[in-house]
C-alpha positions in Angstrom: -61.8 -161.6 121.5 -63.9 -161.7 124.7 -67.4 -163.0 125.1 -69.3 -162.6 128.4 -65.8 -162.6 130.1 -65.6 -162.5 133.9 -62.3 -161.4 135.3 -61.1 -161.2 138.9 -59.1 -162.6 141.7 -59.7 -166.0 143.4 -63.4 -166.5 143.0 -64.3 -162.9 143.1 -65.2 -161.3 139.8 -64.2 -157.7 139.3 -65.3 -157.5 135.7 -68.5 -159.2 134.6 -69.9 -160.1 131.2 -67.4 -158.2 129.1 -67.7 -158.7 125.4 -65.6 -156.9 122.7 -63.4 -157.5 119.7 -60.1 -156.0 118.5 -59.0 -155.9 114.9 -55.4 -155.7 113.6 -54.2 -152.1 113.1 -56.9 -150.9 115.5 -56.2 -148.9 118.6 -58.9 -149.3 121.3 -58.9 -147.2 124.5 -60.2 -148.9 127.6 -61.4 -146.2 129.9 -63.0 -145.9 133.3 -62.5 -144.5 136.8 -60.1 -146.0 139.3 -61.3 -149.4 140.4 -63.4 -150.0 137.3 -61.5 -153.2 136.4 -59.3 -152.0 133.6 -56.0 -153.5 134.8 -57.8 -156.7 135.8 -59.1 -157.0 132.2 -55.6 -156.4 130.8 -54.0 -159.0 133.0 -56.6 -161.5 132.1 -56.2 -160.9 128.4 -52.4 -161.4 128.8 -52.9 -164.7 130.6 -51.5 -163.4 133.9 -54.9 -164.0 135.6 -57.2 -166.8 134.6 -60.6 -166.0 133.3 -63.4 -166.7 135.8 -66.1 -167.2 133.2 -67.1 -166.6 129.6 -64.9 -167.1 126.5 -61.5 -165.5 125.7 -59.8 -165.8 122.4 -56.4 -164.1 121.8 -54.5 -164.2 118.6 -56.5 -167.1 117.3 -56.2 -169.3 120.4 -58.7 -169.9 123.2 -57.1 -168.8 126.5 -57.7 -171.1 129.5 -55.9 -170.6 132.8 -52.6 -168.7 133.2 -50.8 -168.8 129.8 -48.7 -165.6 129.6 -45.7 -167.3 128.0 -47.7 -169.1 125.3 -49.5 -165.8 124.4 -46.1 -164.0 124.3 -44.9 -166.6 121.8 -48.0 -165.9 119.6 -47.2 -162.2 119.5 -48.7 -160.6 122.6 -46.8 -157.9 124.5 -47.8 -156.2 127.7 -46.6 -152.9 129.2 -47.7 -153.2 132.8 -48.2 -150.3 135.3 -45.0 -151.3 137.1 -43.2 -151.3 133.6 -41.8 -154.8 134.1 -38.1 -153.9 133.7 -35.0 -155.4 135.2 -33.5 -152.7 137.4 -30.1 -154.2 137.7 -29.6 -154.5 134.0 -28.8 -151.7 131.6 -31.3 -150.2 129.2 -29.5 -152.0 126.4 -29.6 -155.3 128.1 -33.3 -155.0 128.7 -33.9 -154.2 125.0 -31.8 -157.3 124.0 -34.0 -159.6 126.1 -36.0 -160.7 123.1 -36.0 -164.2 121.5 -34.4 -165.0 118.2 -31.0 -164.6 116.5 -28.6 -161.8 117.1 -29.5 -160.2 113.8 -33.1 -159.9 114.9 -32.1 -158.3 118.2 -29.8 -155.8 116.3 -32.6 -154.9 113.9 -35.1 -154.4 116.7 -32.7 -152.2 118.7 -32.0 -150.1 115.6 -35.8 -149.6 115.0 -36.6 -148.6 118.6 -33.7 -146.2 118.7 -35.1 -144.6 115.6 -38.5 -144.4 117.2 -37.2 -143.3 120.6 -33.8 -141.5 119.9 -33.6 -140.3 123.6 -32.9 -143.9 124.7 -29.4 -143.4 123.2 -28.6 -141.0 126.1 -29.1 -143.7 128.7 -28.6 -146.9 126.8 -25.8 -148.2 129.0 -27.1 -147.0 132.3 -28.8 -149.4 134.8 -32.5 -149.1 134.7 -32.7 -148.6 138.4 -31.0 -145.2 138.0 -33.3 -143.9 135.3 -36.2 -141.4 135.8 -39.8 -142.5 135.6 -40.1 -141.1 132.2 -37.0 -142.8 130.9 -38.2 -146.1 132.3 -41.6 -145.7 130.7 -40.0 -145.0 127.3 -37.8 -148.0 127.7 -40.8 -150.3 128.7 -42.7 -149.3 125.6 -39.7 -149.6 123.4 -38.9 -153.1 124.7 -42.5 -154.2 124.0 -42.3 -152.8 120.5 -39.0 -154.5 119.9 -40.8 -157.8 120.1 -42.8 -156.8 117.0 -46.0 -157.8 118.6 -49.2 -158.6 116.8 -51.2 -157.4 119.9 -50.0 -154.7 122.4 -51.6 -154.2 125.8 -50.6 -151.0 127.5 -51.6 -150.1 131.1 -51.5 -146.4 132.2 -48.8 -145.1 129.9 -49.2 -141.6 131.2 -48.8 -142.4 134.9 -46.6 -139.7 136.4 -45.4 -138.4 133.0 -45.6 -135.0 131.3 -48.2 -134.5 128.6 -45.7 -133.8 125.8 -43.8 -137.1 126.5 -47.1 -139.0 126.6 -48.2 -137.5 123.4 -45.0 -138.6 121.6 -45.3 -142.2 122.9 -49.0 -142.4 122.0 -48.2 -141.1 118.5 -45.5 -143.8 118.1 -48.1 -146.5 119.2 -50.5 -145.2 116.6 -47.9 -145.2 113.8 -46.7 -148.7 114.7 -50.3 -150.0 114.8 -50.9 -148.7 111.3 -47.7 -149.7 109.7 -47.2 -153.1 111.4 -50.9 -154.1 111.5 -50.7 -154.4 115.3 -53.8 -154.3 117.4 -53.6 -152.2 120.6 -55.6 -152.1 123.7 -54.7 -149.0 125.7 -55.7 -148.4 129.3 -55.5 -144.8 130.1 -56.8 -142.4 132.9 -56.4 -139.3 130.7 -59.3 -140.0 128.3 -58.6 -137.0 126.0 -55.1 -138.2 125.2 -56.2 -141.7 124.6 -59.1 -140.6 122.3 -56.6 -138.6 120.3 -55.0 -141.8 118.9 -57.7 -144.5 119.4 -60.3 -145.7 116.8 -62.8 -146.8 119.4 -63.3 -146.5 123.1 -64.7 -148.9 125.7 -65.8 -147.6 129.1 -66.0 -149.7 132.2 -68.0 -148.7 135.3 -68.0 -150.9 138.4 -66.7 -153.8 136.3 -69.3 -153.6 133.5 -69.0 -152.3 130.0 -71.3 -149.3 129.8 -70.2 -147.7 126.6 -68.6 -148.7 123.3 -68.3 -146.0 120.7 -66.1 -144.7 117.9 -63.8 -141.9 119.2 -65.1 -139.5 116.5 -68.5 -139.8 118.0 -67.2 -139.2 121.5 -65.2 -136.1 120.5 -68.3 -134.6 118.9 -70.6 -135.7 121.8 -68.5 -135.4 125.0 -71.7 -135.9 127.1 -71.7 -139.6 126.2 -68.4 -140.1 127.9 -69.3 -138.0 130.9 -72.5 -140.0 131.3 -70.6 -143.3 131.0 -68.2 -142.3 133.7 -70.7 -140.8 136.2 -73.7 -143.1 135.6 -77.4 -142.3 135.9 -76.9 -140.6 139.3 -74.6 -137.9 137.8 -72.2 -138.7 140.6 -68.7 -140.2 140.4 -68.6 -144.0 140.9 -68.9 -145.0 144.5 -70.6 -141.7 145.5 -74.3 -141.8 146.1 -76.6 -138.7 145.8 -77.9 -137.5 149.2 -81.3 -138.8 150.3 -84.3 -136.4 150.0 -83.8 -133.7 152.6 -80.1 -134.4 153.3 -77.7 -131.5 152.7 -80.5 -128.9 152.9 -79.8 -127.9 156.4 
């Protein structure tokens, strides 16, 4: 999928030399501290940001420049941090904003209502009046209504309760398995992401420092801790005191 990929803004690379692959039906968790480059990576994979270097291939096509609309046509769906919903439209209208004939929209709506029955309670309310949790459910449901081949999700748990996040992650896992959908999941809460993911990638300061199967990380949590903190044993951006400092 990505080979020696550089991602960033303007000419400044935030992520450097990133290489990884993603298979169909596989859920991969992209982890790391704030500022590690996770969102930048997702936006580059989705074609929102152009790659600054390296090679990027998504759904069988080489991505060059900003190509979000072309990737969407090939089956990529993105759930961004800001949810990407239309606040003046109802939840129903947001769900119906998918291409294809009416029969496809009706079928997709029926499926997401089966997966997220709570949407029925606010289906005809304007999105701008919904709670954060309701908007997040709707954003994920709309992405799944597209029947994507590749789903990118950025910070699903942001501001939400653990039970709601667990239900949404379980739905993602089930859809990945049944629909042969690949998923790249950016998540701050590593334990929840590892509960549904097959593999995990950890970024630190824009570089891939760990790639491992989640079963290995659950049995050896020190691997994940070391990847987050680095050789200094300090959180990213915090340097250990020089010899003699802090001893007074």
